[in-house]
Residue, then its C-alpha position, 0 to 999 in steps of 0.5 A: m052050938g045047938h044039939l044035933d038030932h039024928e035026922t040032922f046028922q044023917t043029912l049033914w055027915p056026907s057034906i062034912l065028909v066032903v069038907v074033910a076030904m077037901i081039907g085033906a087034899m089041900g093040905w096034901g097039895i100044899w105039902k107036895a108043892i113045898h116039897l117040890m120047891q125045896s127039892d128044886r132049890t137044892g138041885q140047882 
């Protein structure tokens, strides 16, 4: 990977933040779905 200069970093950091937030939201959603499926299975 090449060297990131200051201008490139200033341009890319908002996009990187959005990608990290989306990964976090997907991880939370998957964890919540698994948790709900397990609680539904034990409730029956």
